[in-house]
N, C-alpha and C positions, 0 to 999 in steps of 0.2 A: 479570437480567430482560432480555428481548429487546424492542427497540422494535417497536411494532405498525404503524408507518407508515414508508415510505421517506422519505429526506430530500427527494426531489422532491415527494412528497405534502405534506410539512410546509411547505415554502417556497412552494408554489403557493397556499396559503391566506393568506399574509401580505400585508396591504395597508397601505401607508403613505399616509395621506391628507394629511399636512401636516408640514413640517419647518422648523426655525429653525436657521440657521447663523451663527456668529460668524466674521467673516473679517477678515484684516489689510488686504487691498487691496479695498475695497468696490467701486470701479468695475470692476476687473478681474474680480471674482467675478460681478457682474451681467452683464458682457459675455460671460463664459464660459457661464453658464447660458442666456443668450439665444442665443448663436451655436451652441453645441454641442447643446443640448437643445430649442431652440425656445421657451423660456419667454418670456412677454411681461411687461414691467414694468407692473403695475397702478397702482402709486403708489410714489414715492420721496420721502423727506423727512427733515429733521432734527427729532428729538423733544426739545423743551426739557425735558420731564419726565424724560428719560433722559440728562441731562447733555449734550444736544446730539448724541447718537449718531445716525448716519445709518441709516435703515432703508428697505427696499424689500420690497414684496409682489410676487411673481411668480406668474403664472397659466399654466395649460396648458388649452387649450380652454375658456377662461372660468372655470376653477375655480382658486381660490387654492391653491397647493401648496407654496410656499416663501417663507420670510421670511429676508432677508439683513440682518445687523446688523454695522455697522462696529465692529471692536474698536479699543480705544485703543492707544497705543504699547506698553503692557506686555501686550497680548493679551486684555484683559478686554472682553467684549462685554456681553450682558445679565446674565450671571452676576456676582455680586459687587456689583451695585447695591443700595443700600438702598432699600427700598420704603416709601413713606409709609403710615402706619397710619390 
């Protein structure tokens, strides 16, 4: 079966509205996304409900587009946390 659309046509319709990244070096990641991509820090804080993990929301033109989460020493970010029921 032959594809009906070229790869350019397929990728041109992909829109990513929001991403969350787990990073080992939180401050360096925030600095990189600000310096290289021009994202602004909307808010940055430590979340006690997430075992004190540091989080930041970054915006582009006033729209929240990225969440950065500090991973712990073994590389675990939000994944692997037990959620309260």
